[in-house]
C-alpha positions as CSV (number, residue, x, y, z in Angstrom):
1,M,-10.4,3.4,-2.4
2,K,-10.1,1.6,0.9
3,L,-7.7,-1.3,1.5
4,E,-10.9,-3.4,2.0
5,D,-11.7,-2.8,-1.7
6,I,-8.3,-4.1,-3.0
7,I,-8.8,-7.8,-3.8
8,Y,-7.1,-10.4,-5.9
9,D,-8.5,-12.4,-8.8
10,K,-9.8,-15.8,-7.7
11,S,-7.2,-17.7,-9.7
12,V,-4.5,-15.8,-7.8
13,L,-6.1,-16.7,-4.5
14,D,-6.5,-20.4,-5.4
15,D,-2.9,-20.7,-6.6
16,Y,-1.6,-19.0,-3.5
17,K,-3.5,-21.4,-1.2
18,N,-2.2,-24.4,-3.2
19,R,1.4,-23.2,-3.0
20,S,1.1,-22.7,0.8
21,A,-0.8,-26.0,1.6
22,N,2.4,-27.9,2.8
23,I,3.1,-25.2,5.4
24,K,0.5,-26.6,7.7
25,N,2.6,-29.7,8.4
26,E,5.5,-27.5,9.5
27,L,3.1,-25.5,11.8
28,N,1.7,-28.7,13.4
29,S,5.1,-30.0,14.1
30,Y,6.1,-26.7,15.7
31,K,2.9,-26.6,17.7
32,N,3.5,-30.1,19.2
33,S,6.8,-28.9,20.6
34,F,4.9,-26.9,23.2
35,S,2.6,-28.2,25.9
36,E,-1.1,-27.4,25.5
37,D,-1.1,-24.9,28.4
38,K,1.6,-22.8,26.7
39,W,0.6,-19.6,24.8
40,E,2.8,-20.7,21.9
41,N,0.6,-23.8,21.5
42,K,-2.6,-21.8,21.6
43,Y,-1.3,-19.2,19.2
44,L,-0.2,-21.9,16.7
45,N,-3.5,-23.8,17.1
46,Y,-5.5,-20.8,16.2
47,L,-3.3,-20.1,13.2
48,I,-3.6,-23.7,11.9
49,N,-7.4,-23.8,12.4
50,N,-7.8,-20.5,10.5
51,F,-4.8,-20.8,8.2
52,D,-6.6,-20.7,4.8
53,K,-8.8,-17.8,5.8
54,I,-5.8,-15.8,7.2
55,L,-3.9,-16.3,3.9
56,T,-6.6,-14.8,1.6
57,C,-9.2,-13.1,3.8
58,K,-10.3,-9.5,3.3
59,F,-8.6,-6.7,5.3
60,S,-11.5,-6.3,7.6
61,D,-11.4,-10.0,8.5
62,L,-7.7,-9.7,9.1
63,K,-8.4,-7.2,11.8
64,I,-10.7,-9.7,13.5
65,H,-8.0,-12.3,13.5
66,K,-5.6,-9.7,15.0
67,T,-7.9,-9.3,17.9
68,E,-8.1,-13.0,18.5
69,F,-4.3,-13.4,18.5
70,L,-3.9,-10.5,20.9
71,K,-6.2,-12.3,23.3
72,I,-3.6,-15.1,23.4
73,I,-0.4,-13.0,23.5
74,D,0.9,-9.6,22.5
75,L,4.2,-10.2,20.8
76,K,5.2,-6.6,21.0
77,N,8.3,-6.3,23.2
78,E,7.9,-4.5,26.5
79,N,10.2,-1.6,27.1
80,C,13.3,-2.8,28.9
81,D,16.9,-2.3,28.1
82,C,18.6,-3.7,31.1
83,E,19.9,-6.9,29.5
84,D,19.9,-8.5,33.0
85,S,19.8,-12.3,32.6
86,N,17.5,-12.4,35.6
87,C,15.1,-9.8,34.2
88,Q,11.7,-11.4,33.5
89,K,10.8,-8.7,30.9
90,C,14.0,-9.2,29.0
91,N,13.6,-12.9,29.0
92,D,10.0,-12.6,27.8
93,N,11.1,-10.3,25.0
94,K,13.7,-12.8,23.8
95,L,11.1,-15.6,24.0
96,K,8.6,-13.6,21.9
97,S,11.2,-12.4,19.4
98,N,12.5,-15.9,18.9
99,F,9.0,-17.3,18.4
100,S,8.2,-14.6,15.8
101,K,11.4,-15.3,13.9
102,I,10.9,-19.0,13.8
103,L,7.3,-18.7,12.8
104,Q,8.1,-16.5,9.9
105,K,10.7,-19.0,8.8
106,K,8.1,-21.9,9.1
107,L,5.7,-19.8,7.0
108,N,8.4,-19.5,4.4
109,Y,8.3,-15.7,4.4
110,S,10.6,-14.0,1.9
111,N,10.4,-10.7,0.1
112,S,11.3,-12.3,-3.2
113,N,8.4,-14.8,-2.8
114,F,5.8,-12.1,-2.8
115,R,6.9,-9.4,-5.3
116,E,5.2,-11.0,-8.2
117,I,2.1,-11.7,-6.2
118,I,1.8,-8.2,-4.9
119,S,2.3,-6.8,-8.5
120,K,-0.9,-8.7,-9.4
121,K,-2.8,-6.7,-6.8
122,G,-3.2,-3.9,-9.3
123,L,-1.4,-1.4,-7.2
124,K,1.2,0.6,-9.1
125,T,2.0,3.3,-6.6
126,C,3.0,3.5,-2.9
127,Y,-0.2,2.8,-1.0
128,I,0.5,5.6,1.5
129,C,1.7,8.6,-0.3
130,N,0.5,7.8,-3.9
131,A,3.4,9.9,-5.1
132,Q,5.8,7.3,-6.5
133,Y,5.5,4.3,-8.8
134,A,5.7,0.8,-7.2
135,M,6.0,-1.7,-10.0
136,L,7.6,-5.0,-11.0
137,V,9.7,-4.6,-14.1
138,T,11.6,-7.1,-16.3
139,E,15.3,-6.4,-16.9
140,E,17.1,-8.1,-19.7
141,I,20.6,-9.4,-18.9
142,K,22.9,-9.9,-21.8
143,Q,25.8,-12.4,-21.3
144,V,28.2,-11.5,-24.1
145,Q,30.5,-14.5,-23.9
146,N,27.9,-17.2,-24.6
147,S,25.3,-15.0,-26.2
148,I,22.6,-16.0,-23.8
149,R,20.0,-13.5,-23.0
150,Q,18.3,-13.8,-19.6
151,E,15.5,-11.9,-18.0
152,R,14.9,-11.2,-14.3
153,D,12.1,-9.4,-12.5
154,I,13.0,-6.4,-10.4
155,A,10.7,-4.9,-7.9
156,K,10.7,-1.1,-7.9
157,F,9.1,-1.0,-4.5
158,Q,9.5,-2.3,-1.0
159,I,7.0,-4.6,0.7
160,D,5.1,-3.3,3.7
161,H,3.3,-5.4,6.2
162,Y,0.4,-3.3,7.3
163,F,0.5,-5.2,10.6
164,S,4.2,-5.6,11.5
165,K,5.5,-9.1,10.8
166,S,7.6,-9.1,13.9
167,I,4.5,-8.4,16.1
168,Y,2.1,-10.4,14.0
169,P,4.2,-13.2,12.4
170,A,1.0,-15.1,11.6
171,F,0.2,-12.3,9.0
172,S,3.7,-12.3,7.4
173,I,2.3,-14.1,4.3
174,S,-1.3,-12.9,4.4
175,L,-2.2,-11.2,1.1
176,S,-4.3,-8.6,2.9
177,N,-1.3,-7.6,4.9
178,L,1.1,-7.0,2.1
179,Y,1.3,-3.7,0.2
180,P,3.8,-1.9,-2.1
181,I,5.4,1.0,-0.4
182,C,8.1,3.5,-1.4
183,G,11.4,3.6,0.6
184,Y,10.6,7.0,2.2
185,C,7.2,6.0,3.6
186,N,8.6,2.6,4.7
187,S,11.4,4.3,6.7
188,I,8.8,6.3,8.6
189,K,6.2,3.5,9.1
190,H,8.7,0.8,10.0
191,N,6.9,-1.3,12.8
192,N,4.6,1.5,13.8
193,E,0.9,1.0,13.5
194,Y,-1.1,3.7,11.8
195,D,-4.7,3.7,10.6
196,L,-4.1,3.7,6.9
197,S,-7.1,1.6,5.9
198,D,-9.0,4.6,4.5
199,V,-6.2,7.1,3.9
200,N,-7.6,8.4,0.6
201,S,-11.0,9.3,2.1
202,N,-9.4,11.0,5.1
203,L,-7.3,13.3,2.9
204,K,-8.5,16.2,0.8
205,Y,-6.3,18.3,-1.4
206,N,-7.3,21.9,-2.3
207,L,-5.8,25.1,-3.5
208,D,-6.0,28.3,-1.5
209,V,-8.8,30.2,-3.3
210,E,-7.1,33.6,-3.1
211,S,-3.8,32.3,-4.6
212,L,-5.8,30.4,-7.3
213,Q,-7.8,33.5,-8.3
214,K,-4.6,35.6,-8.6
215,Y,-3.0,32.8,-10.7
216,L,-6.0,32.7,-13.0
217,S,-6.0,36.5,-13.3
218,G,-2.5,36.3,-14.8
219,H,-0.6,37.4,-11.7
220,N,2.7,35.7,-11.1
221,E,1.3,34.0,-8.1
222,T,2.4,30.7,-6.7
223,L,-0.4,28.3,-6.1
224,E,-0.8,27.5,-2.4
225,L,-1.8,24.0,-1.4
226,I,-4.2,23.2,1.4
227,L,-4.4,19.7,2.8
228,N,-7.3,18.7,5.0
229,D,-6.8,15.6,7.0
230,D,-9.6,13.8,8.9
231,S,-7.4,10.9,10.1
232,E,-7.6,10.0,13.7
233,G,-4.7,9.8,16.2
234,E,-2.4,12.0,18.1
235,K,-0.6,13.0,15.0
236,K,-2.3,13.2,11.6
237,I,-1.2,10.8,8.8
238,S,-0.4,13.8,6.6
239,E,2.0,15.1,9.3
240,V,3.6,11.7,9.9
241,F,4.4,11.1,6.3
242,D,4.9,14.9,5.4
243,L,2.4,14.6,2.6
244,K,2.0,18.3,2.2
245,G,5.7,18.7,1.7
246,I,5.7,16.0,-0.9
247,Y,2.8,17.5,-2.9
248,N,4.1,21.0,-2.7
249,N,6.8,19.7,-5.0
250,H,4.1,18.8,-7.6
251,I,2.3,22.1,-7.9
252,D,3.6,22.2,-11.5
253,E,1.3,19.3,-12.2
254,I,-1.7,21.4,-11.2
255,E,-0.4,24.3,-13.3
256,E,-0.4,22.0,-16.3
257,L,-3.9,20.7,-15.4
258,I,-5.2,24.2,-15.4
259,E,-3.7,24.9,-18.8
260,R,-5.3,21.7,-20.2
261,K,-8.7,22.5,-18.7
262,I,-8.6,25.9,-20.4
263,K,-7.6,24.2,-23.7
264,Y,-10.0,21.3,-23.7
265,Q,-13.3,23.1,-23.9
266,N,-16.3,21.1,-25.1
267,T,-16.0,22.4,-28.7
268,Y,-12.4,21.2,-28.9
269,K,-13.4,17.8,-27.3
270,N,-16.0,17.3,-29.9
271,I,-13.5,18.1,-32.7
272,L,-11.1,15.5,-31.3
273,V,-13.8,12.8,-31.1
274,K,-14.8,13.4,-34.7
275,R,-11.2,13.8,-35.9
276,F,-10.0,10.4,-34.5
277,P,-13.0,8.0,-34.7
278,N,-10.8,4.9,-34.7
279,I,-9.2,5.3,-31.3
280,N,-12.5,5.1,-29.3
281,L,-12.3,8.7,-28.0
282,S,-15.1,10.2,-26.0
283,N,-15.5,13.3,-24.0
284,K,-15.1,11.2,-20.8
285,N,-11.9,9.6,-22.1
286,I,-10.5,13.0,-22.9
287,D,-11.4,14.2,-19.4
288,D,-9.9,11.2,-17.6
289,R,-6.8,10.5,-19.7
290,L,-5.9,13.6,-21.8
291,M,-7.0,16.4,-19.5
292,L,-6.3,14.8,-16.1
293,G,-3.5,12.5,-17.3
294,T,-4.6,9.7,-15.1
295,Y,-7.3,7.1,-14.5
296,S,-10.9,7.7,-13.5
297,K,-12.0,7.6,-9.8
298,D,-13.9,4.3,-10.6
299,E,-10.6,2.7,-11.7
300,G,-8.9,3.8,-8.5
301,F,-6.1,6.0,-7.4
302,Y,-3.3,3.4,-7.2
303,K,-2.7,2.9,-10.9
304,R,-0.7,6.1,-11.4
305,P,1.1,8.5,-9.0
306,L,-0.6,11.7,-7.9
307,S,-4.1,10.5,-9.0
308,K,-5.9,11.4,-5.7
309,F,-4.1,14.8,-5.7
310,I,-5.1,15.6,-9.3
311,H,-8.7,14.4,-8.9
312,D,-9.2,16.5,-5.7
313,I,-7.9,19.7,-7.3
314,N,-9.8,19.0,-10.5
315,D,-13.1,18.7,-8.5
316,Q,-12.3,22.1,-6.9
317,L,-11.6,23.7,-10.3
318,D,-14.9,22.3,-11.7
319,Q,-16.8,24.1,-9.0
320,L,-15.4,27.6,-9.8
């Protein structure tokens, strides 16, 4: 699944636009504080004219808006640590940083404002590693003294801006720029920009054939993982986020998958279907949920951790 394929329900999009409608007045007021020849004015003018689109556009359209903003100004700080009050680079960096911070405030960006919205995106795992859950849970708080029970929502994930909010503050509240991420991946990604838009298609997990054959033959052989990575860049995505290291710790999941595949032969599947007619079992349901222990490819990999990993290995096993 590509990031382009992850979309919200129309009711969520409409509600989001309605809640953000009053922000335009703040942006107009901020824009008018700069003369028309200033890059700040041009930047804000483009944002205001495309505000509704930027809020809820598809990821591919967001990349187009990114290009247009960069034509006006690149808000990434230039390398300079001199802190000389007369240094033009330092002054420009301060100007851009202040603009970014003020704009995020004008847009009313806050992590707590977006946790519930992101949870409606249908993503329940870290969008990069797919190895950890990322969910919004409700915790009950009991107040003993007055016997009042309260509930609060707690996000079991961090919020990642695919395009850094400090460099692209206009995207700080864009739905296509917000994704659930685990703490480990977020600490690595930080403000860096990687091509993660098609991470699942670029990665392919397999088992070393020789180690697999020895394992199936009853030898006490450790299954060896092979990770093919077609991502572009000087350093592969799998190397940046140490994905092979992460998934080497989940080889036991594959051992259990192999045991289930041996157990769930067609004869046994048919017995289960006939034995439990009231729970809508089918051979396909048994394959997807009982044998694989996750959702189908059509339902996506982001609903349960390790889904991409398990499906890739299962495809390999089916070809043996």
